[in-house]
N, C-alpha and C positions, 0 to 999 in steps of 0.2 A: 408478543404471543409465544415466543420461544422460552423465555424465562432466564436467559443467560445473564441479563443485567441484574435481576434479582439475586441470582446465585453469587455473582461477583460482589454485589453490594453487601451481602451477608458475610462474605469472607473479609471484606474491608471493615465493616462497621456493625456487624450483627451484635445485638445486645444480649443474646442468650435467652430471650423471653420465649415461651412462658415458664420454662423450667430451670433457667439459670445456666444451661449448658451451651456449648458450641458458640463461644464468644468469638467475635471477629477480631481483627488486628487492633482496631481502635473503637472499642464498644461504646464509648461515651461521645463519639463524633456525631455531628448532625449531618444529614444528607441533603444535597441538592441533586435531584434526579432529572436528567434531561434525556428525552428520547430523540435520537437523531437518525434512526434507521431501524429496519427490521430485516436482518440478514443481508441488507444491502446498505452500506454506509458511504455516502458521497462526501468528498472532502469539504465542500462548501457547508454542508449541514454539520459536520464535525466542528468546523471553525465557528459556526454560529453557536453551537453548544458550549464550546470552550469560552467564547466571549461572554455568553450569558452567565456561566458559573463565575468567571473572574469579576465581571461587573457587579453581580449580586453580592459576592463576598466583599468587594470594595465598598459597596453601599452600606454594609454592616460593619465595616472596618475590622474584618476578621481575616485570618489567613485561610487559604483554601488549597487542598490537594485534589487534583482531578485524576481519576482512573480511566484510562482509555483502553479497555480490553476488547478491541474489535479485530484483533489479529493484525497482520501486516499486508500491505499492498505488494503485489508482485510486479507492478509496473513502476517505472521511474529509475533514476540512476542510483538510488540508495546511498547517496553520499552527502545528504543534507542540503543539496542545492535546489531541490524542486520548489515550485511556487508554494505548495502546501507546507513543506518543511520550513521554508523561510517565514511563512505567515505564523506558524506555531512558535518559532523562535522569537518573532516580534512580540507575540502575546506574553511570552515568558521573560523577556529581557529584564534582568534584575536591575539595570541602571534606571529604568523607568517604572518597573513594577516590582514591588517587594511582597513577600508573603504568598507567592504563587508557586505551586509545584505540579508536576505532571508525571504520572507513571504510565508507561505504554507497554502493552503485552508484546512479548517477543514473537508471538505467533506459534502455530502448531506444526510447522513444517521443518523443524530442525533435522529430522531424519530423512527428508526428501531431498533429492538432488535436483533443485529447481533453479539454482543460480550458478552462473559460470563467469569467470573473468579471465582475462589474459592481456598480453601486450603485443602490439604490432606496430610496425613502422609504415610510413606512407607508401613503401614499395612492396610490401608483403601481402600475401593472401592469407587470410585468417578464417579457419573453418570452425563453426559452432555446431556440433551434432545435437539433434533434438530426437529423443527417443520417446515413443508413445507406447502405452500398454496395448495389448491385444484384446481390449474389451469389446463387447458387442457394439458395433457402430450403428448410428441412426443418422438421419439427415440433420439432426440438431447438434451432433458432436462437432467440436471444433478445438483447435489448439491456438493459443496466442502467445507471442513472446516479444520482448523488447530487446533491442541492441543499443547500447549507449556508448558513445565515444566522446572523449574530451579533447581530441586533437584530430587534425586532418579531415574534419567533417566535410569540407568542400571537395575533398579528393576521394572520399569513401564511396565505393560502389557495392551494391548488395545483390547477390544472386542466390536463389533458392533452388535446391535440388531435392526432388521427392524421393521416397524410398524406392520407387520403380525406375529412377534415373532420369526423369524428366527435369529439364532445367528451365528456369524462368528468371529473366534479368539479363544483364546487370541493370540495376536502377540507380541513377545518379541523384545527387542532392536536389531536393525540390520536386521530385517526381513521385507519382503514385499510380498504381495500376492493379487491375484485377484480372486474373487468368483462370481459365477452366483447364483442369487436368483430369487424368483418368482416376485420380484419387480425391477429387473434389475441387472446390473453388479456393484460389489462393489470392489474398489481397496483401499488398505491400505498400507502405508509405515511408518515404525517406525524407526526413526533414529535421529541423531544429525544434527543440521543445517549445510548444506554443505556436509553431508555424509548420506548414506543410512544405 
């Protein structure tokens, strides 16, 4: 309903019809169009769509290049180790599958400061400041963020401090809790990917 897929398909393979202008990058390409979401793209549906494209092309014994212009997820470790990234890698593995390509949009958040990284030892305190805009708030407004660590997970404890100075936590590995604060509800879950 939004038209973004049509727009991107035209950039990739528009044939310039009806006036012969505005050709896409590969104007003689044939398209396999898969709808896997509408402004909300779940990883399992994206994987189903990729599998469909790859299997359909394989049935015709032709190469296929898939364009995945759905932006980027803001959750996860962003290091290629998530379940979703591993599943995509398996579908593209050149040892088992030849003639498959995938182009992924880098996202539209290059100018936004939404990611932060740093290093810490098991004996250090590490603070991650979160700054929110002063937009008009409603009961539906929320902020969510992930913290990922590849070491000391069992020793890591998490505490949240609100802008007014209220402190909640620390929360140890395997715990989850919801608190009420003067600035709204705070939910925190501390676990390993796939587990709480």
